TORLUM-488700 format. One record per residue (C-alpha): residue number from 0; x, y, z. Coordinates in nm, 3 decimals, m for minus. Layout:
BEGIN
+-----+---------+---------+---------+
| seq |      xx |      yy |      zz |
+-----+---------+---------+---------+
| NUM |       X |       Y |       Z |
...
+-----+---------+---------+---------+
//
This chain:
BEGIN
+-----+---------+---------+---------+
| seq |      xx |      yy |      zz |
+-----+---------+---------+---------+
|   0 |  m1.153 |   0.282 |   1.867 |
|   1 |  m1.524 |   0.156 |   1.940 |
|   2 |  m1.585 |  m0.209 |   2.066 |
|   3 |  m1.794 |  m0.270 |   1.730 |
|   4 |  m1.469 |  m0.177 |   1.534 |
|   5 |  m1.252 |  m0.410 |   1.751 |
|   6 |  m1.498 |  m0.699 |   1.686 |
|   7 |  m1.489 |  m0.614 |   1.310 |
|   8 |  m1.101 |  m0.641 |   1.337 |
|   9 |  m1.106 |  m0.976 |   1.523 |
|  10 |  m1.348 |  m1.120 |   1.266 |
|  11 |  m1.134 |  m1.018 |   0.986 |
|  12 |  m0.823 |  m1.139 |   1.159 |
|  13 |  m0.932 |  m1.478 |   1.239 |
|  14 |  m1.254 |  m1.571 |   1.059 |
|  15 |  m1.227 |  m1.414 |   0.723 |
|  16 |  m1.276 |  m1.684 |   0.444 |
|  17 |  m1.009 |  m1.491 |   0.238 |
|  18 |  m0.686 |  m1.297 |   0.300 |
|  19 |  m0.775 |  m0.990 |   0.513 |
|  20 |  m0.534 |  m0.763 |   0.343 |
|  21 |  m0.599 |  m0.703 |  m0.009 |
|  22 |  m0.414 |  m0.503 |  m0.285 |
|  23 |  m0.640 |  m0.439 |  m0.580 |
|  24 |  m0.478 |  m0.287 |  m0.888 |
|  25 |  m0.812 |  m0.166 |  m1.027 |
|  26 |  m0.677 |  m0.006 |  m1.353 |
|  27 |  m0.396 |  m0.079 |  m1.609 |
|  28 |  m0.399 |   0.282 |  m1.724 |
|  29 |  m0.163 |   0.527 |  m1.583 |
|  30 |  m0.051 |   0.874 |  m1.680 |
|  31 |   0.291 |   0.868 |  m1.525 |
|  32 |   0.598 |   0.713 |  m1.677 |
|  33 |   0.789 |   0.653 |  m1.357 |
|  34 |   1.149 |   0.544 |  m1.411 |
|  35 |   1.128 |   0.329 |  m1.076 |
|  36 |   0.773 |   0.156 |  m1.166 |
|  37 |   0.779 |  m0.242 |  m1.096 |
|  38 |   0.458 |  m0.268 |  m1.287 |
|  39 |   0.551 |  m0.077 |  m1.615 |
|  40 |   0.520 |  m0.375 |  m1.829 |
|  41 |   0.163 |  m0.425 |  m1.754 |
|  42 |   0.016 |  m0.075 |  m1.764 |
|  43 |  m0.041 |   0.170 |  m2.046 |
|  44 |  m0.145 |   0.520 |  m2.114 |
|  45 |  m0.512 |   0.416 |  m2.129 |
|  46 |  m0.691 |   0.146 |  m1.941 |
|  47 |  m0.714 |  m0.198 |  m2.111 |
|  48 |  m1.051 |  m0.348 |  m2.222 |
|  49 |  m0.970 |  m0.657 |  m2.031 |
|  50 |  m0.984 |  m0.443 |  m1.692 |
|  51 |  m1.270 |  m0.564 |  m1.460 |
|  52 |  m1.599 |  m0.387 |  m1.480 |
|  53 |  m1.772 |  m0.242 |  m1.179 |
|  54 |  m2.029 |  m0.527 |  m1.195 |
|  55 |  m1.750 |  m0.774 |  m1.192 |
|  56 |  m1.591 |  m0.596 |  m0.918 |
|  57 |  m1.913 |  m0.619 |  m0.695 |
|  58 |  m1.931 |  m0.992 |  m0.759 |
|  59 |  m1.557 |  m1.033 |  m0.621 |
|  60 |  m1.642 |  m0.830 |  m0.323 |
|  61 |  m1.976 |  m1.035 |  m0.250 |
|  62 |  m1.779 |  m1.343 |  m0.256 |
|  63 |  m1.462 |  m1.217 |  m0.071 |
|  64 |  m1.570 |  m1.230 |   0.293 |
|  65 |  m1.452 |  m0.973 |   0.535 |
|  66 |  m1.161 |  m0.736 |   0.468 |
|  67 |  m0.961 |  m0.546 |   0.716 |
|  68 |  m0.737 |  m0.355 |   0.481 |
|  69 |  m0.804 |  m0.266 |   0.130 |
|  70 |  m0.525 |  m0.075 |  m0.088 |
|  71 |  m0.656 |   0.035 |  m0.434 |
|  72 |  m0.355 |   0.059 |  m0.685 |
|  73 |  m0.292 |   0.040 |  m1.054 |
|  74 |  m0.188 |   0.204 |  m1.273 |
|  75 |  m0.321 |   0.532 |  m1.135 |
|  76 |  m0.630 |   0.437 |  m0.942 |
|  77 |  m0.800 |   0.788 |  m0.960 |
|  78 |  m0.809 |   0.735 |  m1.356 |
|  79 |  m1.116 |   0.519 |  m1.268 |
|  80 |  m1.413 |   0.738 |  m1.251 |
|  81 |  m1.594 |   0.472 |  m1.053 |
|  82 |  m1.330 |   0.468 |  m0.776 |
|  83 |  m1.585 |   0.590 |  m0.515 |
|  84 |  m1.827 |   0.308 |  m0.613 |
|  85 |  m1.568 |   0.057 |  m0.591 |
|  86 |  m1.481 |   0.169 |  m0.225 |
|  87 |  m1.847 |   0.175 |  m0.143 |
|  88 |  m1.889 |  m0.196 |  m0.287 |
|  89 |  m1.616 |  m0.322 |  m0.058 |
|  90 |  m1.741 |  m0.130 |   0.245 |
|  91 |  m2.086 |  m0.266 |   0.190 |
|  92 |  m2.013 |  m0.622 |   0.090 |
|  93 |  m1.674 |  m0.692 |   0.265 |
|  94 |  m1.724 |  m0.472 |   0.559 |
|  95 |  m1.385 |  m0.303 |   0.495 |
|  96 |  m1.308 |  m0.015 |   0.726 |
|  97 |  m0.958 |   0.090 |   0.638 |
|  98 |  m0.884 |   0.184 |   0.266 |
|  99 |  m0.561 |   0.319 |   0.130 |
| 100 |  m0.518 |   0.479 |  m0.210 |
| 101 |  m0.193 |   0.586 |  m0.347 |
| 102 |  m0.185 |   0.849 |  m0.635 |
| 103 |   0.043 |   1.027 |  m0.850 |
| 104 |  m0.151 |   1.337 |  m0.782 |
| 105 |  m0.189 |   1.453 |  m1.142 |
| 106 |  m0.563 |   1.507 |  m1.117 |
| 107 |  m0.608 |   1.731 |  m0.828 |
| 108 |  m0.987 |   1.824 |  m0.884 |
| 109 |  m1.073 |   1.452 |  m0.940 |
| 110 |  m0.883 |   1.329 |  m0.639 |
| 111 |  m1.035 |   1.588 |  m0.410 |
| 112 |  m1.403 |   1.514 |  m0.555 |
| 113 |  m1.360 |   1.143 |  m0.533 |
| 114 |  m1.218 |   1.152 |  m0.183 |
| 115 |  m1.513 |   1.358 |  m0.068 |
| 116 |  m1.761 |   1.114 |  m0.235 |
| 117 |  m1.588 |   0.814 |  m0.073 |
| 118 |  m1.611 |   0.970 |   0.275 |
| 119 |  m1.965 |   1.082 |   0.231 |
| 120 |  m2.090 |   0.737 |   0.105 |
| 121 |  m1.871 |   0.498 |   0.299 |
| 122 |  m1.862 |   0.425 |   0.661 |
| 123 |  m1.491 |   0.396 |   0.716 |
| 124 |  m1.260 |   0.405 |   1.020 |
| 125 |  m0.976 |   0.543 |   0.805 |
| 126 |  m0.927 |   0.651 |   0.443 |
| 127 |  m0.555 |   0.703 |   0.368 |
| 128 |  m0.443 |   0.902 |   0.056 |
| 129 |  m0.073 |   0.864 |  m0.037 |
| 130 |   0.068 |   1.135 |  m0.239 |
| 131 |   0.367 |   0.989 |  m0.431 |
| 132 |   0.669 |   1.227 |  m0.400 |
| 133 |   1.015 |   1.125 |  m0.483 |
| 134 |   1.186 |   1.470 |  m0.503 |
| 135 |   1.130 |   1.835 |  m0.518 |
| 136 |   1.040 |   2.041 |  m0.844 |
| 137 |   1.177 |   1.924 |  m1.178 |
| 138 |   1.373 |   1.642 |  m1.018 |
| 139 |   1.044 |   1.488 |  m0.919 |
| 140 |   0.916 |   1.541 |  m1.266 |
| 141 |   1.217 |   1.370 |  m1.428 |
| 142 |   1.185 |   1.065 |  m1.205 |
| 143 |   0.801 |   1.038 |  m1.270 |
| 144 |   0.821 |   1.105 |  m1.651 |
| 145 |   0.573 |   1.402 |  m1.645 |
| 146 |   0.652 |   1.773 |  m1.659 |
| 147 |   0.466 |   1.969 |  m1.412 |
| 148 |   0.390 |   1.668 |  m1.176 |
| 149 |   0.530 |   1.836 |  m0.873 |
| 150 |   0.302 |   2.141 |  m0.924 |
| 151 |   0.008 |   1.924 |  m0.965 |
| 152 |   0.095 |   1.734 |  m0.633 |
| 153 |   0.108 |   2.065 |  m0.457 |
| 154 |  m0.242 |   2.145 |  m0.596 |
| 155 |  m0.366 |   1.805 |  m0.488 |
| 156 |  m0.237 |   1.856 |  m0.138 |
| 157 |  m0.385 |   2.191 |  m0.101 |
| 158 |  m0.722 |   2.061 |  m0.232 |
| 159 |  m0.716 |   1.777 |   0.027 |
| 160 |  m0.631 |   1.982 |   0.324 |
| 161 |  m0.984 |   2.135 |   0.376 |
| 162 |  m1.119 |   1.777 |   0.351 |
| 163 |  m0.895 |   1.676 |   0.646 |
| 164 |  m1.052 |   1.948 |   0.860 |
| 165 |  m1.402 |   1.833 |   0.748 |
| 166 |  m1.362 |   1.456 |   0.786 |
| 167 |  m1.163 |   1.332 |   1.073 |
| 168 |  m1.127 |   0.981 |   0.914 |
| 169 |  m0.923 |   1.113 |   0.638 |
| 170 |  m0.537 |   1.070 |   0.631 |
| 171 |  m0.315 |   1.226 |   0.380 |
| 172 |   0.036 |   1.100 |   0.358 |
| 173 |   0.347 |   1.159 |   0.151 |
| 174 |   0.526 |   0.844 |   0.009 |
| 175 |   0.857 |   0.850 |  m0.139 |
| 176 |   1.035 |   0.564 |  m0.344 |
| 177 |   1.394 |   0.551 |  m0.244 |
| 178 |   1.613 |   0.475 |  m0.557 |
| 179 |   1.944 |   0.553 |  m0.714 |
| 180 |   1.787 |   0.858 |  m0.879 |
| 181 |   1.700 |   1.035 |  m0.523 |
| 182 |   1.918 |   0.890 |  m0.270 |
| 183 |   2.152 |   1.183 |  m0.259 |
| 184 |   1.868 |   1.422 |  m0.227 |
| 185 |   1.601 |   1.241 |  m0.033 |
| 186 |   1.695 |   1.417 |   0.289 |
| 187 |   1.638 |   1.763 |   0.145 |
| 188 |   1.295 |   1.614 |   0.022 |
| 189 |   1.212 |   1.502 |   0.380 |
| 190 |   1.299 |   1.858 |   0.501 |
| 191 |   1.092 |   2.036 |   0.239 |
| 192 |   0.789 |   1.807 |   0.311 |
| 193 |   0.800 |   1.876 |   0.680 |
| 194 |   0.825 |   2.262 |   0.605 |
| 195 |   0.583 |   2.281 |   0.294 |
| 196 |   0.328 |   2.024 |   0.374 |
| 197 |   0.264 |   2.082 |   0.742 |
| 198 |  m0.080 |   1.900 |   0.739 |
| 199 |   0.017 |   1.547 |   0.633 |
| 200 |  m0.012 |   1.265 |   0.875 |
| 201 |   0.302 |   1.076 |   0.778 |
| 202 |   0.593 |   1.068 |   0.532 |
| 203 |   0.656 |   0.714 |   0.443 |
| 204 |   0.945 |   0.562 |   0.264 |
| 205 |   0.934 |   0.252 |   0.044 |
| 206 |   1.233 |   0.081 |  m0.121 |
| 207 |   1.243 |   0.045 |  m0.478 |
| 208 |   1.167 |  m0.309 |  m0.596 |
| 209 |   1.087 |  m0.570 |  m0.862 |
| 210 |   1.183 |  m0.512 |  m1.227 |
| 211 |   1.218 |  m0.132 |  m1.257 |
| 212 |   1.174 |   0.045 |  m1.587 |
| 213 |   1.539 |   0.139 |  m1.549 |
| 214 |   1.732 |  m0.126 |  m1.380 |
| 215 |   2.021 |   0.116 |  m1.263 |
| 216 |   1.772 |   0.289 |  m1.046 |
| 217 |   1.775 |  m0.009 |  m0.799 |
| 218 |   2.139 |   0.072 |  m0.694 |
| 219 |   2.084 |   0.179 |  m0.337 |
| 220 |   2.308 |   0.047 |  m0.055 |
| 221 |   2.157 |  m0.103 |   0.266 |
| 222 |   2.348 |   0.147 |   0.453 |
| 223 |   2.193 |   0.435 |   0.266 |
| 224 |   1.844 |   0.288 |   0.326 |
| 225 |   1.903 |   0.266 |   0.713 |
| 226 |   2.044 |   0.626 |   0.714 |
| 227 |   1.739 |   0.759 |   0.550 |
| 228 |   1.504 |   0.553 |   0.767 |
| 229 |   1.673 |   0.677 |   1.083 |
| 230 |   1.649 |   1.044 |   0.968 |
| 231 |   1.283 |   1.010 |   0.859 |
| 232 |   1.191 |   0.851 |   1.183 |
| 233 |   1.310 |   1.140 |   1.374 |
| 234 |   1.100 |   1.369 |   1.158 |
| 235 |   0.777 |   1.138 |   1.178 |
| 236 |   0.735 |   1.202 |   1.563 |
| 237 |   0.366 |   1.184 |   1.663 |
| 238 |   0.186 |   1.359 |   1.952 |
| 239 |   0.006 |   1.020 |   1.998 |
| 240 |   0.312 |   0.798 |   2.045 |
| 241 |   0.258 |   0.758 |   2.420 |
| 242 |  m0.059 |   0.574 |   2.335 |
| 243 |  m0.062 |   0.204 |   2.312 |
| 244 |  m0.180 |   0.160 |   1.951 |
| 245 |   0.046 |   0.416 |   1.806 |
| 246 |   0.324 |   0.266 |   2.000 |
| 247 |   0.228 |  m0.079 |   1.864 |
| 248 |   0.235 |   0.034 |   1.519 |
| 249 |   0.553 |   0.227 |   1.572 |
| 250 |   0.708 |  m0.100 |   1.676 |
| 251 |   0.560 |  m0.274 |   1.372 |
| 252 |   0.725 |   0.008 |   1.152 |
| 253 |   1.067 |  m0.050 |   1.317 |
| 254 |   1.057 |  m0.403 |   1.277 |
| 255 |   0.946 |  m0.368 |   0.911 |
| 256 |   1.231 |  m0.134 |   0.823 |
| 257 |   1.482 |  m0.367 |   0.995 |
| 258 |   1.355 |  m0.654 |   0.801 |
| 259 |   1.390 |  m0.453 |   0.462 |
| 260 |   1.753 |  m0.374 |   0.576 |
| 261 |   1.828 |  m0.737 |   0.650 |
| 262 |   1.676 |  m0.839 |   0.318 |
| 263 |   1.894 |  m0.592 |   0.136 |
| 264 |   2.200 |  m0.733 |   0.316 |
| 265 |   2.092 |  m1.091 |   0.193 |
| 266 |   2.024 |  m1.222 |   0.545 |
| 267 |   1.638 |  m1.290 |   0.490 |
| 268 |   1.371 |  m1.262 |   0.747 |
| 269 |   1.354 |  m1.416 |   1.097 |
| 270 |   0.959 |  m1.456 |   1.061 |
| 271 |   0.736 |  m1.653 |   0.819 |
| 272 |   0.604 |  m1.481 |   0.519 |
| 273 |   0.228 |  m1.487 |   0.497 |
| 274 |   0.176 |  m1.369 |   0.142 |
| 275 |  m0.109 |  m1.564 |  m0.019 |
| 276 |  m0.252 |  m1.637 |   0.321 |
| 277 |  m0.287 |  m1.310 |   0.483 |
| 278 |  m0.209 |  m1.079 |   0.176 |
| 279 |  m0.345 |  m1.108 |  m0.173 |
| 280 |  m0.282 |  m0.917 |  m0.502 |
| 281 |  m0.564 |  m0.893 |  m0.762 |
| 282 |  m0.478 |  m0.724 |  m1.099 |
| 283 |  m0.699 |  m0.506 |  m1.313 |
| 284 |  m0.797 |  m0.810 |  m1.527 |
| 285 |  m0.864 |  m1.036 |  m1.233 |
| 286 |  m0.545 |  m1.246 |  m1.215 |
| 287 |  m0.468 |  m1.334 |  m0.852 |
| 288 |  m0.110 |  m1.342 |  m0.702 |
| 289 |   0.013 |  m1.403 |  m0.356 |
| 290 |   0.234 |  m1.087 |  m0.373 |
| 291 |   0.376 |  m0.835 |  m0.606 |
| 292 |   0.724 |  m0.984 |  m0.620 |
| 293 |   0.639 |  m1.341 |  m0.704 |
| 294 |   0.526 |  m1.400 |  m1.074 |
| 295 |   0.323 |  m1.704 |  m0.984 |
| 296 |  m0.040 |  m1.651 |  m1.089 |
| 297 |  m0.276 |  m1.857 |  m0.871 |
| 298 |  m0.567 |  m1.808 |  m1.131 |
| 299 |  m0.803 |  m1.577 |  m1.281 |
| 300 |  m1.130 |  m1.462 |  m1.112 |
| 301 |  m1.329 |  m1.476 |  m1.428 |
| 302 |  m1.256 |  m1.836 |  m1.462 |
| 303 |  m1.363 |  m1.918 |  m1.096 |
| 304 |  m1.688 |  m1.724 |  m1.055 |
| 305 |  m1.533 |  m1.421 |  m0.919 |
| 306 |  m1.473 |  m1.618 |  m0.604 |
| 307 |  m1.118 |  m1.572 |  m0.448 |
| 308 |  m1.183 |  m1.862 |  m0.208 |
| 309 |  m1.219 |  m2.102 |  m0.508 |
| 310 |  m0.879 |  m2.010 |  m0.629 |
| 311 |  m0.719 |  m2.020 |  m0.285 |
| 312 |  m0.877 |  m2.378 |  m0.243 |
| 313 |  m0.686 |  m2.515 |  m0.543 |
| 314 |  m0.406 |  m2.762 |  m0.460 |
| 315 |  m0.172 |  m2.572 |  m0.683 |
| 316 |  m0.249 |  m2.244 |  m0.485 |
| 317 |  m0.191 |  m2.420 |  m0.156 |
| 318 |   0.138 |  m2.560 |  m0.282 |
| 319 |   0.245 |  m2.209 |  m0.367 |
| 320 |   0.168 |  m2.072 |  m0.022 |
| 321 |   0.339 |  m2.382 |   0.148 |
| 322 |   0.643 |  m2.312 |  m0.060 |
| 323 |   0.664 |  m1.957 |   0.048 |
| 324 |   0.679 |  m2.072 |   0.396 |
| 325 |   0.893 |  m2.382 |   0.335 |
| 326 |   1.158 |  m2.173 |   0.139 |
| 327 |   1.146 |  m1.914 |   0.385 |
| 328 |   1.064 |  m1.656 |   0.126 |
| 329 |   1.183 |  m1.290 |   0.186 |
| 330 |   1.208 |  m0.962 |   0.010 |
| 331 |   1.168 |  m0.584 |   0.078 |
| 332 |   0.801 |  m0.544 |  m0.017 |
| 333 |   0.696 |  m0.363 |   0.291 |
| 334 |   0.325 |  m0.449 |   0.270 |
| 335 |   0.415 |  m0.830 |   0.268 |
| 336 |   0.631 |  m0.778 |   0.572 |
| 337 |   0.369 |  m0.572 |   0.766 |
| 338 |   0.098 |  m0.838 |   0.684 |
| 339 |   0.321 |  m1.117 |   0.794 |
| 340 |   0.409 |  m0.914 |   1.138 |
| 341 |   0.045 |  m0.835 |   1.230 |
| 342 |  m0.135 |  m1.144 |   1.114 |
| 343 |   0.088 |  m1.396 |   1.291 |
| 344 |   0.034 |  m1.407 |   1.685 |
| 345 |   0.372 |  m1.557 |   1.711 |
| 346 |   0.528 |  m1.218 |   1.630 |
| 347 |   0.344 |  m1.031 |   1.913 |
| 348 |   0.612 |  m1.088 |   2.178 |
| 349 |   0.857 |  m0.954 |   1.916 |
| 350 |   0.642 |  m0.656 |   1.864 |
| 351 |   0.582 |  m0.598 |   2.231 |
| 352 |   0.958 |  m0.635 |   2.306 |
| 353 |   1.027 |  m0.371 |   2.048 |
| 354 |   0.766 |  m0.144 |   2.211 |
| 355 |   0.958 |  m0.182 |   2.554 |
| 356 |   1.291 |  m0.106 |   2.396 |
| 357 |   1.165 |   0.201 |   2.224 |
| 358 |   1.063 |   0.362 |   2.556 |
+-----+---------+---------+---------+
//
């Protein structure tokens, strides 16, 4: 990584006026009907008229300050035809260098076209596209609520492979949600992904969370989670793991999964949650939350001049963040764990020790 990029990381880490890790749900529209969705009550088949416009999003970015990590979610983010412009706005005004976009992969041609447009118009260190895959074939279609979804995902993958060869800063990952619906078949899914999707950079696993559309899908034991993570870790061996940065983030990943396991066991975390301070959620209509799990809304950007810092400066917002720390809030939300680990220097000895033990 170039020195200028490290400077940008440092600025985002210590001197950003707003949380450096932003998850922005840019649309309330979704063309999937996932049985495991935590956000199902807030999304519909078509985007809401209340969704933020591109002009409003630009105002948010202009006021936001430096961003280290931007994740665009939804709904299905690629339903927004201006997704490439949204990325360009945050790249220009918030200096973001790392963007992640998960997708249900139902729109192969649009995904490929928009990914190429983003890479051509934005100066990014890394654009990560996450293909949501919970099982193989019709089993995946059943979980996602859309017949033919698996075939569309394969098409999307095949459309992105040539772009990976053209753009070195493009990463393509597969992301699986572990639930009661696939916990018995997930090992096979991991094997098939390794064989049939050889050009992916990583296969990620996230634990089902929140108020799922079908509550019974959350019945996964902590031991099953640990078993799957161990198996997946053996498959996700990278050629770069001898280098410091990959080893550092491998250690963060190992700590992250351990904390998910501890939370599933009811033991909580050993670190402080920094949701609201280092991680923030903005919904498609401009509502601001400290994380995806807590239902405590901090405010709406339309009511505060599209300025996140104005909302974060409210006494009520400060109290919510203090309460998260005071009550030792913990959950299985991997993004909140990741942000809490890497944005608190007190955790670095823990991370370095994990690196040493992994040798």
